[in-house]
C-alpha positions in Angstrom: -21.5 -1.3 21.1 -19.4 -4.7 22.0 -19.9 -7.3 19.2 -22.1 -10.4 20.4 -20.1 -13.3 21.6 -20.0 -15.9 19.0 -21.2 -19.4 20.0 -19.4 -22.3 20.2 -19.7 -26.0 20.2 -18.4 -27.9 23.3 -19.0 -31.9 22.8 -18.6 -33.2 26.5 -17.9 -32.3 30.2 -13.7 -32.9 31.5 -14.2 -35.9 33.7 -12.3 -34.0 36.1 -13.1 -30.6 37.1 -9.4 -29.4 39.2 -6.2 -31.1 39.3 -3.5 -29.9 42.0 0.3 -30.4 42.7 1.1 -32.6 45.6 1.8 -29.0 47.6 -1.1 -27.8 48.9 -0.9 -24.0 47.4 -4.0 -21.5 48.2 -3.1 -19.8 44.2 -5.6 -21.3 41.9 -5.5 -21.1 37.7 -8.9 -20.6 35.7 -9.0 -22.6 32.4 -12.0 -21.4 30.9 -14.4 -24.6 29.3 -13.9 -23.5 25.3 -10.4 -23.5 26.0 -10.2 -26.5 27.5 -11.9 -28.2 24.7 -9.5 -26.8 22.4 -7.0 -28.1 24.0 -9.2 -31.4 23.9 -9.5 -31.2 20.4 -6.2 -30.2 19.5 -4.1 -32.3 21.4 -6.2 -35.0 22.1 -8.4 -35.9 19.3 -5.4 -35.0 16.9 -7.5 -32.7 15.3 -5.9 -29.3 13.6 -6.7 -25.6 14.5 -9.0 -25.6 11.1 -11.0 -28.8 11.9 -11.2 -27.6 15.6 -13.0 -24.3 14.5 -15.2 -26.4 12.4 -16.2 -28.4 14.5 -16.5 -26.0 17.4 -18.3 -23.3 15.0 -15.9 -20.5 15.7 -13.3 -18.9 13.6 -9.0 -20.7 13.2 -7.5 -16.7 14.9 -9.8 -17.4 18.0 -8.9 -21.9 17.6 -5.8 -20.2 18.1 -5.6 -17.3 20.2 -7.8 -19.5 22.6 -5.0 -22.5 22.1 -2.0 -19.9 23.6 -4.2 -19.0 25.8 -4.9 -22.5 27.2 -1.4 -23.5 26.7 0.2 -20.9 28.6 -2.5 -21.4 32.0 -1.4 -25.2 31.9 2.4 -23.8 31.9 1.6 -21.7 34.9 0.1 -24.6 37.0 3.5 -27.1 36.0 6.0 -24.3 36.5 4.4 -22.6 39.7 3.1 -25.8 41.2 -1.0 -24.3 41.3 -3.9 -25.4 41.1 -5.9 -25.5 37.7 -10.1 -26.0 37.5 -11.8 -26.0 34.8 -14.2 -23.2 35.0 -17.8 -24.2 33.6 -20.1 -21.5 32.6 -20.8 -22.7 29.2 -23.4 -25.4 28.2 -22.9 -28.9 26.5 -23.9 -30.2 23.6 -26.9 -32.4 23.8 -26.0 -36.3 22.2 -28.8 -35.6 19.8 -30.0 -32.5 17.8 -31.8 -33.4 14.1 -30.5 -30.0 12.2 -26.5 -29.5 13.4 -24.3 -32.3 14.4 -21.2 -30.3 16.1 -19.2 -33.9 16.7 -19.1 -37.2 16.9 -21.7 -38.1 18.9 -23.9 -35.6 17.2 -24.9 -32.2 19.0 -26.2 -28.4 19.0 -24.6 -25.2 19.7 -24.6 -23.6 23.0 -24.3 -20.2 23.6 
């Protein structure tokens, strides 16, 4: 029996969910929303992997693996000139929750 999926805190949706090069290729590279969140927290917000793991409510080793996968997907887009689409299958935290804020905005965790 597989282990249950760990809940991940995702605090905001991307402003844009797809990027396309000037060349119109049909090939598309998918970036899951949780991997986008890892990139946002580490590269944009400047958190380290431990801080990112704490904010998302997952282990540091999982953050490390997700970060490596996300960087690989972004590299594929740049090198092969493919479109990048951020898949949106997870919920984002609401702005206010009393019990457990997951980010600066305040929120809760979602599956």
